[in-house]
N, C-alpha and C positions, 0 to 999 in steps of 0.2 A: 504494500500500500504506500502510495506517495501522496503526501498532503500538498495542496497548492491553493492558490486564490482564484476565485471566479469574481469578476468585477465588471461594472458598467457605470457609465456617467449619464445621469438623467437630471433634468431640471437644474443643470449647473452643479450638481453634487455627485460625489463618488459613493458607490454602494459596493460593499465587498462581503463575501462569505468564504469560509474555509471548506474545501471540498477534497474528495479523493480524486486524483487526476484521471485515472483510467475510467472510473464509473461516470465521472462528470463528462468526459468526452463522449461516452455512450449516450448519456442523456441529451447532450447537444445534438446528437444524430437521431434522437427520438427512440433510442433502443434501451437505455439503461434504467436503473432503479433509483429514483430520486432520493428515497430514504437512505439508501446506501451511499449515494454520492455526497450528500450534505453532512458535514462534520460539525457544524455549529447549530445553535438554536436561536440565533439572532442575526440581524443584518447590521453591518458596521459601515461607518464612513471611512474609518481607518482601522483595519484589523490589528495591526501591530500595536497601536496605541490604545485599542479597546474602545474607541469612540463609537457608541451605538447610534443607529438611525432611529428616529421616533416613529410611532405608528402613523402620525399625521404625515410625516415625510414619505413613508412608504405608500400611503394611500394617494398622495399627490403625484408621486412618480410612477407608481405601478398600478393604480386603481384598486389596490387591495392592501389590507394590513396583515393578511394571512401569511405566515412565514414561508411555508412550503410553496405557495403560489408565487410569492416574490422570488424565492430562491430559484425556482424553475425558470422564471423570466430572466434572471441574472445569468444563469448558465447558458440558456438557449440563445439569448440575444446579445450577451456580452462576451467577454474574453475569459477563457480558461487559461491561466498562465502556464505555459509549458516549461518544464524543468530542462536543464541542460542535458541530463541523462536521457530523458524521454525523446528529445530532439535527436540526440546521437543514435539512440536505438532505432528510431524510425528511419533515419538516414542509412544506417547499416542494413536494415531490412530491405529498403528499396534497392540498394546496390546488390544484395544477394539475389533478389528477384531478377535483376538484369543479367547477372552472371549465369543464373540457372537457365534463363531463356536463351541466351546466346550460346551457351555450351551445348544446348540441344539443337539449335537451329542454324547457327552461323558456322562458316568454314573459311579456310584460307583460300588464297587465289587458286591454289592447286586442288582445292576440294577436300582438304584434310581438316578434321575438327580440332578445336583448341581446347586445352584443359581449363577448368574453372580458375585455377591459379594464374594461368597466363592471361586470361581475360580480365581478371581483377587487377593484375599488374598494369595492363594496358589502360584500363579505366583510370587508374591513378596517374599514370604517365601523361595521358591526354587531358587530365583534369576535367573529365566528363561530368556535366551537371545533370543529375537525374531529378526530374521534376515530380511533384506530388500529384501524379495522374497515372492512369493505367499504362503499364510498360508497353503494351502493344501499340498505343497511339504515339509513342515517341521513339520507336525502334529506328526509324529511318534517320532521325536526327542523331541518335546515339552512334549509329554505324558511321555516319559522316565524321563525327568527332574522333571515333576510334581509328578510322582509316588513316589518320595523320601519323599514328605510331605503329599500327598493326594492319597488315594486308588482310582484310576481312570482308566477307560479303554474305548476304543472306538472300535466298531465293524469294522473289516477290511475285505475286500474282495480281493481275489487273482484271477487273470485272465491271461490265456496264450493267446497270440496274434501271428498271422502270418501275416506279412505285406508284400505285394507284392513289389518286387524290385523297380518298377516304382514310388512307393509312399513313399519310406523310407525317402527321403529328407524332405518332409513336416511333416511326422508322427513322426520322431525321437524326435523333440523338445517337442512333446506332451507326449510321453511315458517316456522320460528320467527322468521326475520329480518323477515318481512312480516305476521305473524299479528296479527289484531285481535280474533278470537274463537276459542275453543277448547272442544271438547266431546268427551269420551270416551264411546263407546257401551258398553253391557253386553257386546257381543260382541268388544270390543277395537278396533273400528274408530275412527278419529279423524276427527271432523268439524271443519273449520276454515274461517274466512273470512280471506283474505289481501288486502292492499291494497298496490299498488306502482305506480310510474310505468308508463304504457302502453308506453313504449319497452323495458321489461324483460320484458314478459309472455311473448314467444316463447321467450326464453332460459330463463325460469322453467319454462315447460311442458316444454321439453327436459330440464331437470334433474329435475323431479318425475316425468316419465314414465320416465326412465332408472332412477330409484331404485325405482319401483314396477312396472317392466316393463309400463308402459302400463295398469295396472289401476286407477289413480285415476279417480274420477268428478269432473267439474268442471262448474260452472255460473256463468257470468258474471252478476253482479248489477248492477242499475241504481243 
């Protein structure tokens, strides 16, 4: 358990509570247990000095004086302060995901696979920046950076899709990660060209077919 502060500024005043970092991050995503996340029974202007916020101040700022109602709003709408260790752990986990993906899917110019250790060393040498988003959507950018220090390639597949107008709302979030061309037809249909590592294509088809109830038209391009 790691204790940290959840805080927000409203009506020109600071409001803080003590929380468990991991559970508070879950609550922020709508998944956690609020009772477990909150480690105080009061709201403070300054947690370190112990300066309490009054019920009137809570009502004015949050529309309620109920502690758990206010605490949830602070966590969900404010900032849960990350510790140095948690940031480092997340950073390491992201790099591990990249190494795992590339060791399975990337090869040298001659077609030979690289070991995880070699890929990690190259990531460090190239000072590759791994963003906080799905690995699949930043593979091309990572490969471009890695190529400066390590001859590496990954087989890509390009597909043209026609998505019926009725399904574009749900499907757009799936295709936008890999989209290289986009065209909206007069009838509302969406024509796109996506490009992704070959290893991801079957999972992509499952997702896009699920979002469109199998009505998407697809054509693999050379």
